[in-house]
C-alpha positions, -999 to 999 in steps of 0.1 A, spaced: 0 0 0 20 29 -13 2 55 9 12 38 41 50 37 32 74 62 47 83 91 26 119 93 11 136 126 3 169 125 -17 170 87 -11 167 90 27 138 82 49 122 113 64 110 100 98 94 134 108 71 134 76 36 121 78 16 116 46 -22 122 46 -44 112 15 -78 105 4 -72 67 6 -61 68 42 -95 72 58 -82 85 91 -71 118 101 -34 122 109 -21 152 131 10 169 121 37 167 147 45 200 163 77 204 146 72 179 118 60 182 83 35 163 63 25 158 27 -13 159 18 -19 140 -14 -50 136 -34 -40 116 -65 -74 118 -81 -95 146 -71 -127 142 -92 -129 104 -89 -165 103 -101 -153 121 -133 -122 99 -137 -140 67 -132 -164 77 -159 -135 84 -183 -143 121 -182 -112 144 -184 -124 166 -154 -101 155 -126 -70 170 -110 -41 159 -88 -36 179 -55 -6 181 -34 2 201 -4 34 203 18 25 215 53 50 226 81 43 240 116 29 271 101 5 256 77 6 251 40 41 258 25 37 245 -10 5 239 -30 1 222 -63 -29 214 -85 -22 193 -117 -45 188 -144 -28 162 -165 -53 158 -194 -51 197 -199 -14 197 -193 -15 224 -168 0 228 -133 -4 257 -109 20 258 -80 28 281 -52 52 284 -23 45 305 7 52 341 0 66 333 -36 34 338 -57 14 313 -77 26 301 -111 12 283 -140 31 256 -160 12 248 -193 19 225 -220 38 192 -226 76 196 -225 74 233 -213 106 242 -194 101 253 -158 118 285 -168 89 294 -190 62 292 -165 43 323 -158 30 341 -126 -7 339 -123 -33 365 -112 -68 364 -103 -95 384 -123 -95 420 -119 -132 421 -115 -145 443 -85 -181 435 -83 -201 403 -78 -228 413 -103 -223 393 -135 -191 374 -123 -183 342 -139 -186 318 -111 -176 281 -109 -194 260 -85 -187 227 -70 -210 203 -51 -241 221 -60 -262 191 -49 -255 200 -13 -267 237 -16 -301 250 -7 -326 263 -32 -323 298 -16 -285 298 -22 -288 288 -57 -315 313 -65 -295 340 -48 -264 332 -68 -283 330 -101 -298 364 -95 -262 379 -91 -237 360 -110 -231 339 -142 -231 305 -125 -215 275 -141 -208 240 -129 -174 232 -119 -148 225 -146 -125 206 -123 -105 220 -105 -123 254 -102 -94 270 -81 -70 264 -110 -93 286 -131 -97 311 -103 -59 317 -97 -53 320 -135 -80 346 -139 -103 325 -162 -131 329 -138 -140 355 -112 -153 335 -84 -151 298 -73 -176 285 -47 -178 250 -33 -190 230 -3 -188 196 12 -150 192 5 -126 168 23 -95 182 39 -71 169 10 -94 188 -15 -87 221 4 -50 216 17 -31 233 -12 -54 262 -14 -40 286 12 -7 294 -6 -24 291 -41 -50 318 -35 -31 342 -11 
């Protein structure tokens, strides 16, 4: 079971490192001075299992201060957004593109909610009142997985979601800050 093996860094076992992932089914607390990797190898399992190209791979590296590195990869679209604490968010796009050719991302410049292009996730958990209120104010679209990748690249103005697991949210603090 690969999700239970110890993590190796530069060929050495990292004993203070804990791995957390969707397949683990039990929460694992970060040690006070340790670090942990949070891995979601297939975010959008329902899409993936139906052979729909709407899934992502999520990765977060957490230290005692929280998320230090966040990554969202969309292999079918050949895009990766990644960020490090205090270093900004970057997009790597296309097969074989050298890392040196990545570009810094930025969110939409929109300053009002009215008419904002809004990607939504897990709408089946929302109340009719919330859906109605959003429809009156924004251009609401179902999620094109992963909505945060489209938010941090400025392709959409707003991303709204509910009922997410921890591994779905772990990389977001550094990606959207």
